[in-house]
C-alpha positions in Angstrom: 18.7 -190.1 -134.5 19.6 -186.8 -133.9 23.8 -187.4 -133.3 24.8 -183.5 -133.1 22.9 -181.5 -130.1 23.1 -178.0 -129.2 21.5 -177.1 -125.4 21.1 -173.2 -125.2 20.4 -172.8 -121.5 19.7 -169.5 -120.5 20.8 -169.4 -116.9 19.1 -166.1 -116.0 15.8 -167.5 -116.5 13.4 -167.5 -113.3 12.9 -171.1 -112.3 15.5 -172.1 -109.5 13.9 -175.3 -108.7 17.3 -177.5 -110.2 21.0 -177.1 -110.3 22.7 -176.5 -113.5 24.9 -180.1 -112.9 21.5 -181.4 -112.2 19.9 -180.3 -115.7 22.7 -181.2 -117.7 23.3 -184.8 -115.8 19.2 -185.4 -116.9 20.2 -184.5 -120.6 23.5 -186.5 -120.6 21.6 -189.5 -119.1 19.1 -189.0 -122.1 21.6 -189.2 -125.0 21.8 -192.3 -127.1 24.9 -193.7 -128.3 27.1 -191.5 -130.9 25.1 -188.5 -129.8 26.9 -185.4 -128.8 26.2 -182.6 -126.6 27.4 -178.9 -126.9 26.2 -176.7 -124.4 25.8 -172.6 -124.5 25.3 -170.8 -121.8 23.3 -167.5 -121.5 24.7 -165.2 -118.9 25.2 -162.2 -119.6 21.9 -159.9 -118.6 22.1 -158.3 -121.9 24.1 -160.5 -124.3 24.0 -159.8 -128.2 22.4 -161.9 -130.8 25.6 -162.3 -132.5 27.4 -164.6 -130.0 24.3 -167.1 -130.5 23.8 -166.5 -134.0 27.6 -167.8 -134.4 27.0 -170.6 -132.1 23.7 -171.7 -134.4 26.4 -171.8 -137.4 28.8 -173.7 -136.0 27.2 -176.7 -137.1 24.0 -178.4 -138.6 22.8 -179.0 -135.6 20.0 -182.3 -135.7 18.3 -181.0 -132.3 18.5 -177.4 -130.7 17.3 -177.9 -126.8 16.5 -174.2 -125.3 16.3 -174.5 -121.6 14.7 -171.0 -120.8 11.0 -169.1 -120.2 9.0 -168.1 -123.1 11.3 -165.0 -123.2 14.1 -166.9 -123.7 12.3 -169.6 -126.6 11.3 -166.7 -128.7 14.6 -164.9 -128.8 16.0 -168.1 -130.3 13.2 -168.7 -132.8 13.3 -164.8 -133.8 16.9 -165.5 -134.7 15.7 -168.7 -136.7 13.3 -166.6 -138.6 15.9 -163.7 -139.5 18.7 -166.0 -140.6 16.6 -169.0 -142.4 17.6 -171.6 -139.6 15.5 -174.6 -139.8 17.5 -176.7 -136.7 14.1 -179.0 -135.0 13.7 -177.6 -131.5 13.1 -179.0 -128.3 12.4 -177.0 -125.0 13.0 -177.4 -121.2 10.7 -175.2 -118.9 13.0 -173.7 -117.0 11.8 -169.8 -116.7 9.5 -168.3 -114.6 6.4 -168.7 -117.1 6.4 -171.7 -119.1 3.4 -170.9 -121.4 4.8 -172.6 -124.6 6.0 -175.3 -122.9 2.9 -176.2 -121.3 1.1 -176.3 -124.5 3.7 -178.9 -126.4 2.8 -181.0 -122.7 6.2 -180.3 -121.7 5.5 -178.4 -119.0 7.0 -180.3 -116.5 11.0 -180.8 -116.8 11.3 -184.5 -116.1 8.2 -185.1 -118.7 10.4 -183.0 -121.2 13.5 -185.4 -120.5 11.2 -188.4 -121.1 10.2 -186.4 -124.1 13.9 -186.0 -125.5 14.5 -189.9 -125.9 11.6 -190.7 -127.6 10.7 -186.8 -129.5 7.6 -186.6 -131.5 7.2 -183.2 -133.9 4.8 -180.8 -134.7 5.6 -178.0 -137.3 4.0 -175.0 -135.0 3.1 -172.0 -136.4 4.5 -168.5 -135.5 3.2 -165.1 -135.6 4.6 -161.9 -136.6 2.8 -158.9 -134.7 4.8 -155.6 -136.0 8.2 -157.3 -137.2 7.9 -158.6 -134.1 7.7 -162.7 -133.3 4.9 -164.3 -130.9 5.1 -167.6 -130.4 2.3 -168.4 -127.4 -0.3 -165.8 -126.3 0.2 -161.3 -126.7 -2.3 -158.9 -125.7 -4.0 -155.8 -124.8 -5.2 -154.5 -122.2 -5.7 -156.5 -117.7 -3.3 -159.4 -118.4 -0.5 -156.8 -120.0 -1.3 -154.4 -117.6 -0.4 -156.7 -115.2 2.5 -158.1 -116.3 4.0 -154.8 -116.4 3.5 -154.4 -112.7 5.0 -157.8 -112.3 7.9 -156.6 -114.2 8.2 -153.6 -111.7 7.5 -155.4 -108.6 10.3 -156.9 -106.1 8.2 -159.5 -105.3 7.1 -162.7 -106.8 4.8 -166.1 -106.1 1.4 -167.0 -106.4 0.5 -164.6 -104.0 1.9 -161.5 -105.8 0.2 -162.4 -109.1 -3.0 -163.1 -106.9 -2.8 -159.5 -105.5 -1.6 -157.4 -108.5 -4.6 -159.9 -110.7 -7.1 -158.1 -108.5 -5.6 -154.5 -108.2 -5.2 -154.6 -112.2 -8.9 -155.6 -112.7 -9.8 -152.7 -110.4 -7.5 -149.9 -112.2 -8.5 -151.5 -115.7 -10.8 -150.3 -117.4 -12.2 -151.4 -120.9 -10.4 -149.9 -123.9 -11.9 -149.5 -127.6 -10.6 -151.1 -130.3 -11.0 -151.2 -134.3 -10.0 -154.5 -135.9 -10.1 -155.6 -139.5 -10.7 -158.8 -140.4 -11.3 -159.5 -144.0 -11.6 -156.9 -145.1 -14.3 -155.8 -142.7 -13.8 -153.4 -139.5 -15.2 -154.6 -136.5 -15.3 -152.0 -133.7 -15.6 -153.8 -130.1 -14.3 -152.9 -126.1 -12.6 -155.0 -124.3 -10.7 -155.3 -120.7 -8.4 -157.8 -122.4 -7.8 -158.5 -126.0 -5.8 -161.8 -126.9 -4.1 -163.1 -129.9 -3.7 -166.3 -129.4 -1.5 -169.2 -131.1 -1.1 -171.1 -127.9 -3.9 -172.7 -125.7 -3.1 -172.4 -122.5 -1.3 -170.1 -119.6 1.8 -172.0 -117.9 -1.3 -172.1 -114.8 -2.8 -174.6 -116.8 -6.0 -171.8 -117.1 -7.1 -172.5 -121.2 -7.7 -169.4 -122.1 -8.0 -170.5 -125.9 -10.2 -173.5 -126.0 -9.8 -174.3 -129.6 -6.1 -173.2 -130.6 -4.1 -175.6 -132.1 -0.2 -174.3 -132.6 -0.4 -176.2 -135.7 -3.3 -175.4 -137.6 -2.0 -172.1 -140.0 -4.9 -170.1 -137.7 -4.9 -168.0 -134.6 -7.8 -166.4 -132.4 -8.4 -162.9 -131.3 -10.1 -163.3 -128.1 -11.9 -160.4 -126.7 -12.7 -160.4 -122.7 -14.6 -157.7 -121.1 -15.9 -158.9 -117.8 -18.5 -155.8 -115.7 -17.7 -157.2 -112.3 -16.4 -158.9 -109.5 -18.5 -161.7 -110.4 -18.0 -161.8 -113.9 -14.4 -162.0 -113.5 -14.8 -164.6 -110.8 -17.0 -166.9 -113.5 -14.6 -166.2 -116.3 -11.3 -167.4 -113.9 -13.4 -170.5 -113.0 -14.3 -171.1 -117.4 -11.0 -170.9 -118.2 -9.8 -173.5 -115.7 -12.6 -175.8 -116.7 -11.8 -175.1 -120.3 -15.3 -173.3 -121.1 -14.6 -169.5 -122.1 -16.5 -170.5 -124.9 -19.7 -171.0 -123.3 -18.9 -167.2 -121.5 -21.4 -164.5 -122.3 -18.3 -162.0 -121.8 -16.1 -163.5 -124.1 -16.0 -163.2 -128.1 -13.8 -165.1 -130.2 -12.8 -164.8 -134.4 -10.3 -167.4 -135.5 -7.9 -165.5 -138.6 -5.1 -165.7 -140.5 -4.4 -162.3 -140.4 -5.4 -159.0 -138.5 -5.2 -155.2 -138.2 -6.1 -154.0 -134.9 -5.7 -150.4 -133.9 -5.5 -150.1 -130.0 -8.1 -146.8 -129.9 -7.9 -145.3 -126.2 -3.8 -146.7 -126.2 -4.2 -149.7 -123.8 -0.8 -151.6 -122.6 0.6 -154.3 -124.6 2.4 -157.5 -124.1 4.4 -160.1 -126.8 4.7 -163.5 -124.9 5.6 -161.8 -122.1 7.1 -159.0 -123.0 5.9 -155.4 -122.7 6.0 -153.2 -125.6 5.5 -149.6 -124.9 3.2 -147.2 -126.7 1.5 -149.6 -129.2 -1.1 -147.5 -131.3 -1.5 -150.4 -134.3 -0.4 -154.1 -135.0 -0.2 -156.0 -137.7 -0.6 -159.6 -137.4 0.0 -162.3 -140.0 1.2 -166.3 -139.8 4.1 -168.4 -140.6 2.6 -171.4 -141.2 4.2 -174.3 -139.7 7.6 -172.4 -139.6 8.8 -174.4 -136.6 9.4 -178.0 -136.3 9.5 -178.5 -132.2 9.0 -181.7 -130.0 5.5 -182.6 -128.5 4.2 -185.0 -125.9 2.3 -187.2 -128.0 -1.1 -189.1 -127.3 1.1 -192.4 -127.4 3.2 -190.6 -124.3 1.1 -189.2 -122.4 0.6 -190.2 -118.7 4.7 -190.9 -118.8 6.5 -189.7 -116.0 10.2 -189.8 -114.6 11.6 -192.8 -113.8 
């Protein structure tokens, strides 16, 4: 049983459907006798990592719960990798983007709380992209451009995202890339080139049907819809989990890759835009993070 539990809570994350007191009450209600909870809040907009490193060093935590979105989880894992921390993790989906939590089966907060009571774990792979950590989905092109527009916009919500998607589709042109896989150079043209550890977006759209977080591999997926009909078909296949049947999609399963961004397409890592990235080298840290998931025996679990 996990006795010393640390909850790292990003109070600035984008999900405001739950009050702070409600979240803390849910966690406390999930604790077993003898378990002790310590709460560390990330409240400052530009808070450095030194304070977070100090709290991680404070005890040999039996479990670290991270409450936030993909960016918060990524920040914590980057510190764990850099400073050789090996605490088990659990995720509460409290961000505006909860893609990794969705992949873990805990995209709903009440389900995530139930999983805390009876945790099941996998040893998740972590991607290294030019010495930056990636846990979920990174890409060149269409989606990265959309993320940049969304970051710069004053509006949020699905309607804003839908309008942004249409705008970005017509603004975005296919870009050329040179990939090196197993010593072979492959030149491709794509509207979006995805580096995928995860399987799906927080919306539930299945972008990488064959992806597994703990298989020691990741996928490179090239998308090149040439018109609005192809885009609509691709969107439908995303929600059906059938993009591997789409003629506009090509997939490679790899454990390392070099990608040259020949025409300067926009690039993002787990929802964070990286400026002027002309080349990436991607490797994998196999089974690096022990993280809780919704197990097969727990599927269908709901809040009490």
